C-alpha positions in Angstrom: 0.0 0.0 0.0 1.3 3.4 -1.0 0.2 6.8 0.4 -0.4 9.6 -2.1 -0.6 13.2 -0.8 -1.0 16.6 -2.5 1.5 19.3 -1.6 -0.5 20.9 1.2 -1.6 17.5 2.7 -5.3 18.2 2.4 -5.8 15.3 -0.1 -4.6 11.8 0.6 -5.2 8.5 -1.1 -4.2 4.9 -0.6 -2.9 3.0 -3.6 -2.8 -0.8 -3.6 0.3 -1.6 -5.5 1.4 -5.3 -5.8 5.1 -5.2 -6.1 6.7 -2.9 -8.6 5.0 -0.3 -10.7 3.4 -2.0 -13.7 3.9 1.0 -16.0 5.5 4.4 -15.7 4.4 7.0 -18.2 4.2 10.6 -19.3 1.7 11.9 -21.8 2.1 14.5 -24.4 -1.6 15.6 -24.6 -2.3 19.3 -24.1 -2.9 19.1 -20.3 -0.2 16.5 -19.4 2.4 18.3 -21.5 1.8 21.4 -19.3 1.8 19.6 -15.9 4.7 17.3 -16.8 3.7 14.7 -14.3 5.2 11.2 -14.2 2.3 8.8 -13.8 1.3 5.2 -13.2 -2.0 3.3 -13.3 -4.0 1.0 -11.2 -7.6 -0.4 -11.4 -10.1 1.9 -9.9 -10.7 -0.4 -6.9 -7.0 -0.2 -6.0 -7.2 3.6 -5.6 -9.1 5.1 -2.6 -9.3 8.7 -1.5 -8.9 8.6 2.3 -8.8 12.4 3.1 -9.9 15.6 1.4 -12.4 14.4 -1.2 -14.2 17.7 -0.7 -10.9 19.5 -1.6 -10.7 17.9 -5.0 -11.6 19.8 -8.1 -12.5 18.1 -11.3 -11.2 19.3 -14.7 -12.5 18.1 -18.0 -11.8 19.2 -21.5 -12.2 18.2 -25.2 -14.5 15.1 -25.1 -15.3 15.6 -21.4 -14.8 11.9 -20.7 -11.4 11.9 -18.9 -11.6 13.2 -15.4 -8.5 15.0 -14.0 -8.4 15.8 -10.3 -6.5 18.6 -8.5 -6.3 19.8 -4.9 -8.3 23.1 -4.7 -5.9 24.5 -2.1 -2.4 23.8 -3.5 -3.3 23.0 -7.1 -1.4 19.8 -7.4 -2.7 17.1 -9.9 -3.2 14.0 -7.9 -5.0 11.5 -10.2 -7.2 11.0 -13.2 -9.5 8.6 -15.0 -8.4 8.3 -18.6 -11.0 8.3 -21.4 -9.3 5.3 -23.1 -9.9 3.2 -20.0 -12.2 4.8 -17.4 -11.9 1.6 -15.3 -8.3 2.7 -14.4 -6.9 5.4 -12.2 -3.8 7.2 -13.3 -1.9 8.8 -10.4 0.9 11.3 -10.0 4.0 9.5 -8.8 5.4 12.7 -7.6 2.7 12.7 -4.9 4.2 9.5 -3.3 7.0 10.5 -0.9 9.0 7.3 -1.2 9.2 7.5 -5.0 11.8 9.7 -6.6 10.5 10.3 -10.1 14.0 11.5 -11.2 15.4 8.0 -10.5 12.8 6.2 -12.7 13.9 4.5 -15.9 11.9 3.3 -18.9 9.2 5.9 -18.9 6.8 5.3 -21.7 5.5 8.4 -23.6 1.8 8.1 -24.2 0.9 9.8 -27.5 -2.1 11.8 -26.2 -1.7 14.3 -29.0 -2.9 11.6 -31.4 -5.4 9.9 -29.2 -6.9 6.8 -30.8 -10.4 7.9 -29.9 -9.9 11.1 -31.9 -9.3 9.2 -35.2 -12.0 9.3 -37.7 
C-alpha cells in the first residue's frame, strides 16, 4: 500500500500496488504536457481517497470523458481517470514521498496528441 498526498496535505489516497509499478508513463496531450507529471496506473478499486475528497476539483476538456483531479488548495494534480480506459486510475508518482521520479527509468510516452479515440 502506498500513500499519495498533494503538496499541502489536504488530499490523501491509498494505492494498492502489488510489487513494482506496472507501467510508468508521461503523456504529451495538451494538459499532461503542461503539468509534466510522471504517472502510473491501477484499477479503480486499487485507488481510494482517504482524506480531502471535498478539496478535489474536477477538470475536464475536449471530449469531457477523462476526469482530471486537482487539490483546490495547492493546485497539485493527484490523479485522473483516462477516457481510453475509465476503469483505471492514473496517479501522480510525484505525490508519493518514497518514489523519486528522477530515478525512474523506462518511462513510456503516451501519445495523447494523437489519441486513438480522436481518429475518424
